[in-house]
C-alpha positions in Angstrom: -199.6 -55.9 91.1 -196.9 -58.6 91.5 -196.0 -58.2 87.8 -195.7 -54.4 88.2 -193.5 -54.7 91.3 -191.3 -57.3 89.5 -190.9 -55.1 86.5 -190.0 -52.1 88.6 -187.5 -54.2 90.6 -185.8 -55.5 87.5 -185.7 -52.1 85.8 -184.2 -50.5 89.0 -181.4 -53.2 89.2 -180.5 -53.0 85.6 -180.5 -49.2 85.5 -178.1 -49.3 88.5 -175.9 -51.7 86.6 -175.9 -49.5 83.5 -175.4 -46.3 85.5 -172.1 -47.8 86.7 -171.0 -48.2 83.1 -172.2 -44.7 82.3 -170.4 -42.9 85.1 -167.1 -44.6 84.6 -167.3 -44.2 80.8 -167.9 -40.4 81.2 -165.1 -40.1 83.8 -162.8 -42.0 81.4 -163.5 -39.4 78.7 -165.5 -41.8 76.5 -168.3 -40.5 74.3 -171.7 -41.8 75.6 -174.2 -41.5 72.8 -177.3 -42.8 74.7 -178.6 -43.9 78.1 -181.8 -45.8 77.5 -184.6 -46.7 79.9 -186.0 -49.9 78.6 -184.9 -51.7 75.5 -185.5 -50.6 71.8 -187.5 -49.9 69.8 -187.4 -46.3 71.0 -190.6 -44.6 72.2 -189.2 -41.1 72.4 -186.2 -39.0 73.5 -186.6 -37.6 77.0 -183.8 -35.1 76.7 -180.4 -34.6 75.1 -177.7 -33.3 77.4 -174.4 -32.5 75.6 -173.7 -35.5 73.4 -175.9 -38.0 75.3 -179.5 -38.7 74.5 -181.7 -40.0 77.4 -184.4 -42.2 75.9 -187.5 -44.1 76.8 -187.9 -47.4 75.0 -190.9 -49.7 74.5 -189.6 -52.9 76.2 -189.7 -52.1 79.9 -187.3 -54.7 81.2 -184.1 -52.7 82.0 -181.9 -50.3 80.3 -178.7 -49.8 78.3 -175.7 -47.5 77.7 -174.5 -46.9 74.2 -170.8 -46.0 74.2 -169.2 -44.8 71.0 -166.8 -47.4 69.6 -167.8 -50.1 72.0 -168.3 -52.7 69.3 -165.3 -51.5 67.3 -167.1 -52.2 64.0 -166.9 -48.6 62.8 -163.6 -47.8 61.1 -164.0 -44.2 62.2 -164.2 -45.1 65.9 -160.7 -46.7 65.7 -159.3 -43.2 65.0 -161.4 -41.3 67.5 -159.6 -40.7 70.8 -163.0 -40.7 72.7 -164.1 -44.1 71.4 -164.2 -47.0 73.8 -161.9 -49.1 71.5 -159.3 -46.3 71.5 -158.9 -46.0 75.3 -156.3 -47.9 77.3 -157.3 -51.5 78.1 -157.3 -50.6 81.9 -160.0 -48.0 81.3 -162.0 -50.4 79.1 -161.9 -53.0 81.9 -162.9 -50.4 84.6 -166.0 -49.5 82.5 -167.0 -53.1 82.2 -166.5 -53.9 85.9 -168.3 -50.7 87.0 -171.7 -52.2 86.4 -170.9 -55.2 88.5 -169.5 -53.1 91.2 -172.6 -50.9 91.2 -174.9 -53.9 91.7 -172.8 -55.1 94.7 -172.8 -51.6 96.2 -176.6 -51.3 95.6 -177.1 -54.7 97.3 -175.2 -53.4 100.3 -177.4 -50.3 100.4 -180.5 -52.4 100.1 -179.5 -54.8 102.9 -178.5 -51.9 105.2 -181.9 -50.4 104.4 -183.7 -53.7 105.2 -181.9 -53.9 108.5 -182.9 -50.3 109.4 -186.5 -50.9 108.3 -186.6 -54.2 110.1 -186.7 -57.7 108.5 -187.2 -61.1 110.0 -184.0 -62.6 111.5 -182.8 -64.9 114.2 -182.8 -63.3 117.6 -180.9 -64.0 120.8 -182.3 -63.8 124.3 -181.2 -60.2 124.8 -183.2 -59.0 121.8 -186.6 -60.6 122.6 -187.9 -57.7 124.6 -187.4 -55.2 121.8 -188.5 -57.3 118.8 -191.9 -57.8 117.2 -193.7 -60.4 115.1 -191.8 -63.2 116.8 -192.2 -66.8 115.8 -190.5 -70.1 116.6 -189.1 -71.2 113.3 -187.7 -74.5 112.2 -184.1 -73.9 111.0 -183.1 -77.5 110.3 -184.7 -80.9 110.2 -182.5 -84.0 110.6 -183.4 -86.8 108.1 -185.0 -89.9 109.4 -186.2 -88.3 112.7 -189.7 -88.0 114.1 -189.9 -84.4 112.7 -188.9 -85.5 109.2 -191.5 -88.3 109.2 -194.2 -86.0 110.4 -193.5 -83.6 107.5 -191.8 -80.7 109.3 -189.4 -78.7 107.0 -187.0 -75.8 107.4 -188.9 -72.6 107.3 -192.0 -73.9 109.1 -193.2 -71.9 112.1 -194.4 -73.7 115.2 -197.5 -71.9 116.5 -198.4 -74.2 119.4 -197.8 -77.7 120.7 -199.8 -79.9 123.1 -199.9 -83.5 124.4 -202.5 -85.3 126.4 -201.9 -83.1 129.5 -200.1 -79.9 128.6 -199.9 -77.1 126.0 -197.0 -75.0 124.8 -197.6 -71.5 123.4 -195.0 -68.8 122.4 -196.9 -66.2 124.5 -196.7 -68.4 127.5 -192.9 -68.9 127.0 -192.3 -65.2 126.6 -193.7 -64.7 130.1 -190.7 -66.5 131.5 -186.9 -65.9 131.5 -186.4 -68.9 129.3 -185.9 -68.2 125.5 -188.4 -69.7 123.2 -186.3 -72.5 121.7 -185.3 -73.7 125.2 -188.9 -73.7 126.5 -190.1 -75.6 123.4 -187.3 -78.2 123.7 -188.1 -78.6 127.4 -191.8 -79.2 126.6 -190.8 -81.9 124.0 -188.4 -83.5 126.4 -191.1 -83.7 129.1 -193.5 -85.5 126.8 -192.2 -88.9 127.8 -192.2 -90.2 124.2 -196.0 -89.7 123.9 -197.8 -88.1 120.9 -197.3 -84.4 120.5 -199.7 -82.4 118.3 -198.0 -79.4 116.6 -199.8 -76.5 114.9 -197.5 -75.4 112.1 -197.6 -72.4 109.7 -195.9 -72.4 106.4 -196.2 -70.4 103.1 -199.2 -72.6 102.2 -201.1 -72.0 105.4 -201.5 -73.6 108.8 -201.7 -77.4 109.4 -201.7 -79.7 112.4 -199.3 -82.6 112.5 -198.6 -85.3 115.0 -195.1 -86.5 116.0 -193.7 -88.9 118.6 -190.5 -87.6 120.3 -187.8 -90.2 120.5 -184.6 -90.8 122.5 -181.1 -91.1 121.0 -181.2 -88.0 118.9 -179.0 -85.8 121.1 -175.4 -87.1 121.4 -174.7 -85.7 124.9 -178.2 -86.5 126.2 -179.1 -89.9 124.7 -182.1 -90.4 127.0 -183.7 -87.0 126.3 -186.8 -87.1 124.1 -186.5 -84.9 121.0 -188.0 -84.4 117.5 -184.8 -84.0 115.6 -185.1 -80.3 114.7 -183.2 -77.1 115.3 -185.4 -74.2 116.2 -184.8 -70.4 116.5 -186.7 -67.4 117.6 -187.2 -65.3 114.5 -188.6 -61.7 114.7 -188.4 -58.2 113.4 -185.9 -55.9 115.2 -184.8 -52.7 113.4 -181.1 -51.9 113.8 -179.7 -48.5 114.4 -178.0 -46.8 111.4 -174.5 -47.5 112.8 -175.2 -51.1 113.6 -176.9 -51.6 110.2 -173.9 -50.2 108.3 -171.6 -52.8 109.9 -174.0 -55.7 109.8 -175.1 -54.8 106.2 -171.4 -55.1 105.1 -171.1 -58.5 106.8 -174.4 -59.9 105.3 -173.5 -58.5 101.8 -170.2 -60.3 101.9 -171.7 -63.5 103.2 -174.5 -63.4 100.6 -172.0 -62.7 97.8 -169.8 -65.7 98.8 -172.8 -68.0 99.0 -174.1 -66.8 95.7 -170.7 -67.2 94.0 -170.4 -70.8 95.3 -173.9 -71.6 94.2 -173.4 -70.2 90.7 -170.0 -72.0 90.4 -171.6 -75.3 91.4 -174.5 -74.7 88.9 -172.3 -73.9 85.9 -170.0 -76.9 86.8 -173.2 -79.0 86.7 -174.0 -77.6 83.2 -170.5 -78.6 82.0 -170.8 -82.1 83.5 -174.5 -82.4 82.5 -175.5 -82.8 86.2 -177.0 -79.3 86.9 -179.9 -79.3 89.4 -182.5 -76.9 87.9 -184.6 -77.1 91.1 -182.1 -74.8 92.7 -182.5 -72.1 90.0 -185.3 -69.7 89.2 -186.0 -67.9 86.0 -188.2 -64.8 85.4 -191.4 -66.6 86.6 -189.8 -67.9 89.8 -188.1 -64.5 90.5 -191.4 -62.7 90.0 -193.1 -65.0 92.5 -190.3 -64.5 95.0 -190.6 -60.7 94.6 -194.4 -60.8 95.0 -194.2 -62.9 98.1 -191.5 -60.6 99.7 -193.5 -57.5 98.9 -196.5 -58.9 100.6 -194.5 -59.6 103.8 -193.1 -56.0 104.2 -190.8 -53.4 102.9 -187.8 -54.9 104.6 -188.4 -58.3 102.9 -188.7 -56.6 99.5 -185.4 -54.8 100.0 -183.8 -58.1 101.0 -184.9 -60.0 97.9 -183.9 -57.1 95.7 -180.4 -57.2 97.3 -180.2 -61.0 96.5 -181.2 -60.4 92.9 -178.7 -57.6 92.6 -175.9 -59.8 93.8 -176.9 -62.5 91.4 -177.0 -60.0 88.5 -173.5 -58.8 89.4 -172.0 -62.2 89.6 -173.7 -63.6 86.6 -172.4 -60.7 84.6 -168.9 -61.5 85.8 -169.0 -65.0 84.3 -166.7 -65.1 81.2 -169.4 -65.9 78.8 -169.5 -63.9 75.5 -172.3 -61.3 75.5 -171.9 -60.7 79.3 -169.6 -58.2 80.9 -167.3 -61.0 82.0 -167.0 -62.2 78.4 -166.2 -58.8 77.1 -163.7 -58.3 80.0 -162.0 -61.6 78.9 -161.7 -60.1 75.4 -160.0 -57.0 76.9 -157.6 -59.2 78.8 -156.7 -61.3 75.8 -156.2 -58.1 73.7 -153.8 -56.9 76.5 -151.8 -60.1 76.2 -151.6 -60.3 72.4 -151.3 -56.5 72.1 -153.7 -56.1 69.3 -157.5 -56.0 69.0 -159.5 -59.2 68.3 -161.0 -59.1 64.8 -164.5 -57.6 64.9 -165.9 -60.5 62.9 -164.5 -63.1 65.3 -165.7 -61.2 68.3 -169.1 -60.8 66.8 -169.4 -64.5 66.0 -168.3 -65.5 69.5 -170.8 -63.0 71.0 -173.6 -64.5 68.9 -172.8 -68.0 70.2 -172.7 -66.7 73.8 -176.0 -64.9 73.4 -177.6 -68.0 71.9 -176.4 -70.0 74.9 -177.8 -67.5 77.3 -181.2 -67.4 75.6 -181.3 -71.3 75.5 -180.5 -71.4 79.2 -183.2 -68.8 80.0 -185.8 -70.8 78.0 -184.9 -74.0 79.9 -185.0 -72.4 83.3 -188.3 -70.6 82.4 -189.8 -73.9 81.2 -188.8 -75.5 84.5 -190.5 -72.6 86.4 -193.7 -73.3 84.5 -193.4 -77.0 85.2 -193.0 -76.4 88.9 -196.1 -74.2 88.9 -198.1 -76.8 86.9 -197.1 -79.5 89.3 
Protein backbone atom coordinates (compact mmCIF):
# COMPACT_ATOMS: atom_id res chain seq x y z
CA UNK A 1 0.00 0.00 0.00
CA UNK A 2 2.89 2.35 0.81
CA UNK A 3 4.38 1.85 -2.66
CA UNK A 4 1.02 2.59 -4.32
CA UNK A 5 0.55 5.79 -2.30
CA UNK A 6 4.12 6.83 -3.07
CA UNK A 7 3.61 6.31 -6.83
CA UNK A 8 0.32 8.25 -6.76
CA UNK A 9 1.99 11.12 -4.87
CA UNK A 10 4.94 11.32 -7.27
CA UNK A 11 2.68 11.09 -10.33
CA UNK A 12 0.44 13.86 -8.97
CA UNK A 13 3.37 16.19 -8.24
CA UNK A 14 5.04 15.65 -11.62
CA UNK A 15 1.76 16.02 -13.50
CA UNK A 16 1.15 19.33 -11.73
CA UNK A 17 4.64 20.40 -12.78
CA UNK A 18 4.09 19.38 -16.41
CA UNK A 19 0.63 20.96 -16.44
CA UNK A 20 2.31 24.30 -15.72
CA UNK A 21 4.50 23.89 -18.83
CA UNK A 22 1.47 22.75 -20.84
CA UNK A 23 -0.81 25.67 -19.96
CA UNK A 24 1.77 28.41 -20.54
CA UNK A 25 2.95 26.78 -23.79
CA UNK A 26 -0.64 26.74 -25.05
CA UNK A 27 -1.23 30.35 -23.97
CA UNK A 28 2.02 31.34 -25.69
CA UNK A 29 0.79 29.92 -28.99
CA UNK A 30 3.23 26.99 -29.02
CA UNK A 31 2.22 23.68 -30.55
CA UNK A 32 1.95 20.98 -27.89
CA UNK A 33 2.14 17.56 -29.53
CA UNK A 34 1.68 15.34 -26.50
CA UNK A 35 0.77 15.37 -22.82
CA UNK A 36 1.80 12.02 -21.39
CA UNK A 37 0.80 10.31 -18.15
CA UNK A 38 3.78 8.18 -17.16
CA UNK A 39 6.92 7.80 -19.25
CA UNK A 40 7.34 5.94 -22.59
CA UNK A 41 7.02 3.39 -24.01
CA UNK A 42 3.46 4.38 -24.82
CA UNK A 43 0.65 2.07 -23.74
CA UNK A 44 -2.12 3.79 -25.67
CA UNK A 45 -3.55 7.16 -26.66
CA UNK A 46 -6.38 8.24 -24.35
CA UNK A 47 -7.62 10.97 -26.69
CA UNK A 48 -6.51 13.50 -29.25
CA UNK A 49 -7.88 17.00 -28.83
CA UNK A 50 -6.91 19.35 -31.61
CA UNK A 51 -3.20 18.88 -32.22
CA UNK A 52 -2.42 17.40 -28.78
CA UNK A 53 -2.43 13.69 -27.99
CA UNK A 54 -3.11 12.66 -24.40
CA UNK A 55 -1.33 9.37 -23.75
CA UNK A 56 -0.89 6.72 -21.09
CA UNK A 57 2.62 5.28 -20.86
CA UNK A 58 4.03 2.19 -19.25
CA UNK A 59 6.42 3.69 -16.67
CA UNK A 60 4.12 5.09 -13.93
CA UNK A 61 6.49 7.61 -12.35
CA UNK A 62 5.30 10.97 -13.60
CA UNK A 63 4.48 12.60 -16.89
CA UNK A 64 5.80 14.83 -19.67
CA UNK A 65 4.82 17.51 -22.17
CA UNK A 66 6.19 17.34 -25.71
CA UNK A 67 6.36 20.84 -27.20
CA UNK A 68 7.15 21.12 -30.90
CA UNK A 69 10.60 22.55 -31.55
CA UNK A 70 11.66 22.35 -27.91
CA UNK A 71 14.91 20.52 -28.72
CA UNK A 72 15.54 22.65 -31.85
CA UNK A 73 17.00 19.61 -33.64
CA UNK A 74 14.47 19.68 -36.45
CA UNK A 75 15.38 22.11 -39.25
CA UNK A 76 11.68 22.55 -39.98
CA UNK A 77 10.93 23.74 -36.45
CA UNK A 78 13.27 26.71 -36.82
CA UNK A 79 10.98 28.08 -39.56
CA UNK A 80 7.69 27.33 -37.79
CA UNK A 81 6.25 30.29 -35.89
CA UNK A 82 4.56 27.93 -33.41
CA UNK A 83 7.74 26.08 -32.47
CA UNK A 84 9.23 26.59 -29.00
CA UNK A 85 12.57 27.63 -30.52
CA UNK A 86 10.89 30.27 -32.71
CA UNK A 87 9.16 32.08 -29.86
CA UNK A 88 10.66 35.10 -28.07
CA UNK A 89 13.10 34.19 -25.29
CA UNK A 90 10.79 35.66 -22.64
CA UNK A 91 8.01 33.23 -23.63
CA UNK A 92 10.45 30.32 -23.61
CA UNK A 93 11.56 31.32 -20.11
CA UNK A 94 7.96 31.61 -18.90
CA UNK A 95 7.18 28.10 -20.16
CA UNK A 96 10.22 26.70 -18.33
CA UNK A 97 9.46 28.55 -15.08
CA UNK A 98 5.75 27.62 -15.19
CA UNK A 99 6.36 24.07 -13.94
CA UNK A 100 8.33 25.36 -10.97
CA UNK A 101 5.65 27.95 -10.19
CA UNK A 102 2.91 25.30 -10.35
CA UNK A 103 4.72 23.10 -7.83
CA UNK A 104 5.06 26.01 -5.40
CA UNK A 105 1.41 26.95 -5.88
CA UNK A 106 0.39 23.32 -5.39
CA UNK A 107 2.45 23.19 -2.18
CA UNK A 108 0.56 26.22 -0.91
CA UNK A 109 -2.78 24.55 -1.72
CA UNK A 110 -1.65 21.34 0.03
CA UNK A 111 -0.42 23.15 3.16
CA UNK A 112 -3.64 25.16 3.33
CA UNK A 113 -5.62 21.94 2.97
CA UNK A 114 -3.56 20.31 5.72
CA UNK A 115 -4.29 23.22 8.06
CA UNK A 116 -8.02 22.97 7.33
CA UNK A 117 -8.00 19.17 7.77
CA UNK A 118 -5.92 19.47 10.91
CA UNK A 119 -2.31 18.42 11.30
CA UNK A 120 -0.11 18.19 14.42
CA UNK A 121 1.45 21.54 15.36
CA UNK A 122 2.64 23.45 18.38
CA UNK A 123 -0.22 24.95 20.40
CA UNK A 124 -0.39 27.90 22.75
CA UNK A 125 -2.43 27.99 25.96
CA UNK A 126 -5.49 29.56 24.32
CA UNK A 127 -5.77 26.68 21.82
CA UNK A 128 -5.67 23.73 24.25
CA UNK A 129 -9.41 23.57 24.88
CA UNK A 130 -10.22 23.19 21.15
CA UNK A 131 -7.43 20.82 20.14
CA UNK A 132 -7.30 17.03 20.03
CA UNK A 133 -4.61 14.31 20.10
CA UNK A 134 -2.38 16.45 22.30
CA UNK A 135 1.07 15.32 23.37
CA UNK A 136 3.99 16.88 25.17
CA UNK A 137 6.74 16.75 22.54
CA UNK A 138 10.46 17.33 22.91
CA UNK A 139 11.35 20.20 20.58
CA UNK A 140 15.05 20.47 21.41
CA UNK A 141 17.65 18.67 23.52
CA UNK A 142 20.77 20.49 24.73
CA UNK A 143 23.95 18.42 24.30
CA UNK A 144 25.69 17.14 27.40
CA UNK A 145 22.58 17.50 29.59
CA UNK A 146 20.78 14.83 31.65
CA UNK A 147 18.19 14.49 28.86
CA UNK A 148 20.85 13.92 26.22
CA UNK A 149 22.65 11.34 28.36
CA UNK A 150 19.34 9.53 29.00
CA UNK A 151 18.70 9.26 25.24
CA UNK A 152 15.92 11.81 24.72
CA UNK A 153 15.83 13.25 21.19
CA UNK A 154 13.77 15.93 19.45
CA UNK A 155 10.47 14.46 18.30
CA UNK A 156 10.00 12.19 21.33
CA UNK A 157 6.68 12.50 23.16
CA UNK A 158 6.68 12.39 26.97
CA UNK A 159 3.69 10.29 28.01
CA UNK A 160 4.27 10.35 31.79
CA UNK A 161 6.88 11.05 34.44
CA UNK A 162 7.29 9.92 38.03
CA UNK A 163 9.75 10.03 40.89
CA UNK A 164 9.74 8.21 44.21
CA UNK A 165 6.70 10.14 45.50
CA UNK A 166 4.80 11.78 42.63
CA UNK A 167 3.56 11.18 39.09
CA UNK A 168 2.97 13.61 36.23
CA UNK A 169 0.41 12.85 33.53
CA UNK A 170 -0.77 15.11 30.65
CA UNK A 171 -4.41 14.42 31.57
CA UNK A 172 -3.76 15.66 35.10
CA UNK A 173 -2.05 18.78 33.82
CA UNK A 174 -4.93 19.60 31.49
CA UNK A 175 -7.21 19.74 34.50
CA UNK A 176 -5.42 22.87 35.68
CA UNK A 177 -4.97 26.35 34.23
CA UNK A 178 -1.24 25.67 33.73
CA UNK A 179 -0.13 24.77 30.17
CA UNK A 180 1.47 21.37 29.73
CA UNK A 181 5.10 22.50 29.29
CA UNK A 182 4.97 24.62 32.44
CA UNK A 183 3.41 21.86 34.55
CA UNK A 184 6.03 19.35 33.34
CA UNK A 185 8.88 21.79 34.02
CA UNK A 186 7.47 22.45 37.49
CA UNK A 187 7.34 18.70 38.17
CA UNK A 188 11.00 18.29 37.14
CA UNK A 189 12.06 21.33 39.19
CA UNK A 190 10.39 19.87 42.29
CA UNK A 191 12.25 16.56 41.96
CA UNK A 192 15.13 17.85 44.07
CA UNK A 193 17.70 16.26 41.77
CA UNK A 194 16.41 12.73 42.39
CA UNK A 195 15.86 10.09 39.67
CA UNK A 196 12.90 10.72 37.38
CA UNK A 197 11.42 7.93 35.28
CA UNK A 198 10.01 9.04 31.91
CA UNK A 199 7.73 7.04 29.63
CA UNK A 200 8.62 8.22 26.14
CA UNK A 201 6.99 7.49 22.77
CA UNK A 202 8.86 7.73 19.48
CA UNK A 203 8.44 6.33 15.97
CA UNK A 204 9.90 3.02 17.13
CA UNK A 205 7.46 2.63 20.03
CA UNK A 206 7.38 3.37 23.75
CA UNK A 207 10.32 3.09 26.14
CA UNK A 208 11.07 3.99 29.74
CA UNK A 209 14.20 5.98 30.54
CA UNK A 210 15.65 7.40 33.74
CA UNK A 211 17.19 10.85 34.04
CA UNK A 212 18.56 12.86 36.95
CA UNK A 213 17.61 16.57 36.79
CA UNK A 214 20.53 18.92 37.41
CA UNK A 215 21.08 22.53 38.44
CA UNK A 216 22.86 25.15 36.35
CA UNK A 217 21.06 24.50 33.07
CA UNK A 218 18.84 27.61 33.18
CA UNK A 219 20.78 30.88 33.04
CA UNK A 220 18.32 33.04 34.95
CA UNK A 221 17.48 30.28 37.46
CA UNK A 222 20.82 28.55 38.17
CA UNK A 223 19.50 26.60 41.17
CA UNK A 224 16.42 25.22 39.40
CA UNK A 225 16.59 21.52 38.52
CA UNK A 226 16.05 20.76 34.83
CA UNK A 227 16.67 18.08 32.19
CA UNK A 228 18.00 20.33 29.43
CA UNK A 229 15.10 20.04 27.01
CA UNK A 230 12.61 22.38 25.36
CA UNK A 231 9.08 20.94 25.30
CA UNK A 232 5.90 22.05 23.56
CA UNK A 233 2.30 20.97 23.50
CA UNK A 234 1.60 19.50 20.08
CA UNK A 235 -1.92 18.66 18.95
CA UNK A 236 -4.37 18.70 16.07
CA UNK A 237 -6.39 21.88 15.68
CA UNK A 238 -8.10 22.52 12.30
CA UNK A 239 -8.03 26.14 11.17
CA UNK A 240 -10.86 28.05 9.55
CA UNK A 241 -10.61 28.59 5.79
CA UNK A 242 -9.62 32.24 6.17
CA UNK A 243 -6.99 31.55 8.83
CA UNK A 244 -5.62 28.61 6.81
CA UNK A 245 -5.23 30.80 3.70
CA UNK A 246 -3.06 33.27 5.63
CA UNK A 247 -1.12 30.72 7.68
CA UNK A 248 -0.65 28.50 4.60
CA UNK A 249 1.09 31.33 2.76
CA UNK A 250 3.37 31.97 5.73
CA UNK A 251 4.28 28.29 6.13
CA UNK A 252 4.83 27.81 2.39
CA UNK A 253 7.22 30.76 2.28
CA UNK A 254 9.08 29.53 5.37
CA UNK A 255 9.34 25.98 4.03
CA UNK A 256 10.56 27.26 0.65
CA UNK A 257 13.29 29.38 2.28
CA UNK A 258 14.44 26.50 4.50
CA UNK A 259 14.46 24.07 1.57
CA UNK A 260 16.42 26.50 -0.60
CA UNK A 261 19.03 26.96 2.13
CA UNK A 262 19.26 23.20 2.65
CA UNK A 263 19.70 22.48 -1.06
CA UNK A 264 22.25 25.27 -1.41
CA UNK A 265 24.25 23.85 1.49
CA UNK A 266 24.03 20.32 0.04
CA UNK A 267 25.21 21.24 -3.47
CA UNK A 268 27.97 23.39 -2.00
CA UNK A 269 28.99 20.26 -0.09
CA UNK A 270 29.08 18.31 -3.36
CA UNK A 271 31.39 20.90 -4.93
CA UNK A 272 33.67 20.86 -1.87
CA UNK A 273 33.39 17.06 -1.41
CA UNK A 274 31.88 17.54 2.05
CA UNK A 275 28.20 16.75 1.36
CA UNK A 276 26.30 15.11 4.24
CA UNK A 277 24.16 12.38 2.67
CA UNK A 278 22.45 11.69 6.00
CA UNK A 279 20.40 14.85 5.41
CA UNK A 280 19.16 13.69 1.98
CA UNK A 281 16.63 11.03 1.00
CA UNK A 282 16.26 9.26 -2.32
CA UNK A 283 13.21 7.42 -3.65
CA UNK A 284 13.35 4.77 -0.91
CA UNK A 285 13.59 7.32 1.90
CA UNK A 286 10.83 9.47 0.38
CA UNK A 287 8.59 6.41 -0.02
CA UNK A 288 9.08 5.61 3.66
CA UNK A 289 8.26 9.19 4.68
CA UNK A 290 5.10 9.18 2.53
CA UNK A 291 3.99 5.85 3.98
CA UNK A 292 4.59 7.03 7.54
CA UNK A 293 2.69 10.28 6.92
CA UNK A 294 -0.26 8.52 5.29
CA UNK A 295 -0.60 6.24 8.32
CA UNK A 296 -0.78 9.25 10.65
CA UNK A 297 -3.63 11.01 8.87
CA UNK A 298 -4.76 12.92 5.81
CA UNK A 299 -3.34 16.21 7.06
CA UNK A 300 0.11 14.66 7.49
CA UNK A 301 -0.01 13.19 3.98
CA UNK A 302 -0.87 16.60 2.51
CA UNK A 303 2.00 18.16 4.48
CA UNK A 304 4.63 15.69 3.24
CA UNK A 305 3.32 16.10 -0.32
CA UNK A 306 3.78 19.86 0.03
CA UNK A 307 7.37 19.45 1.20
CA UNK A 308 8.16 17.12 -1.74
CA UNK A 309 6.48 19.56 -4.15
CA UNK A 310 8.65 22.43 -2.86
CA UNK A 311 11.76 20.27 -3.21
CA UNK A 312 10.76 19.30 -6.75
CA UNK A 313 10.27 22.97 -7.67
CA UNK A 314 13.60 24.15 -6.27
CA UNK A 315 15.61 21.20 -7.60
CA UNK A 316 14.25 21.94 -11.08
CA UNK A 317 15.41 25.55 -10.69
CA UNK A 318 19.04 24.49 -10.19
CA UNK A 319 21.05 25.47 -13.33
CA UNK A 320 22.06 21.92 -14.14
CA UNK A 321 21.62 20.73 -17.75
CA UNK A 322 18.60 18.41 -18.20
CA UNK A 323 16.66 20.33 -15.53
CA UNK A 324 14.40 23.33 -16.15
CA UNK A 325 17.02 25.55 -14.52
CA UNK A 326 19.67 24.35 -16.96
CA UNK A 327 17.42 24.94 -19.93
CA UNK A 328 16.52 28.36 -18.52
CA UNK A 329 20.25 29.13 -18.33
CA UNK A 330 20.56 28.26 -22.02
CA UNK A 331 17.71 30.68 -22.82
CA UNK A 332 19.44 33.43 -20.83
CA UNK A 333 22.75 32.79 -22.59
CA UNK A 334 21.03 32.86 -25.98
CA UNK A 335 19.42 36.17 -25.04
CA UNK A 336 22.85 37.61 -24.27
CA UNK A 337 24.70 36.28 -27.33
CA UNK A 338 21.61 36.87 -29.54
CA UNK A 339 21.83 33.55 -31.33
CA UNK A 340 20.83 29.95 -30.54
CA UNK A 341 23.32 27.61 -28.92
CA UNK A 342 24.31 24.91 -31.40
CA UNK A 343 22.02 21.90 -31.00
CA UNK A 344 25.00 19.51 -30.88
CA UNK A 345 26.61 21.48 -28.06
CA UNK A 346 23.35 21.75 -26.10
CA UNK A 347 22.72 18.02 -26.56
CA UNK A 348 26.18 17.09 -25.29
CA UNK A 349 25.88 19.34 -22.24
CA UNK A 350 22.44 17.91 -21.47
CA UNK A 351 23.82 14.35 -21.66
CA UNK A 352 26.54 15.24 -19.13
CA UNK A 353 23.98 16.88 -16.85
CA UNK A 354 21.65 13.92 -17.11
CA UNK A 355 24.50 11.51 -16.30
CA UNK A 356 25.33 13.62 -13.22
CA UNK A 357 21.72 13.47 -12.02
CA UNK A 358 21.54 9.70 -12.52
CA UNK A 359 24.81 9.22 -10.63
CA UNK A 360 23.58 11.43 -7.78
CA UNK A 361 20.29 9.50 -7.64
CA UNK A 362 22.16 6.16 -7.51
CA UNK A 363 24.42 7.37 -4.69
CA UNK A 364 21.50 8.71 -2.63
CA UNK A 365 19.46 5.53 -3.23
CA UNK A 366 22.41 3.36 -2.19
CA UNK A 367 22.68 5.46 0.97
CA UNK A 368 18.96 4.91 1.63
CA UNK A 369 19.48 1.15 1.35
CA UNK A 370 22.49 1.33 3.66
CA UNK A 371 20.45 3.19 6.29
CA UNK A 372 17.70 0.56 6.09
CA UNK A 373 20.21 -2.28 6.36
CA UNK A 374 21.88 -0.73 9.40
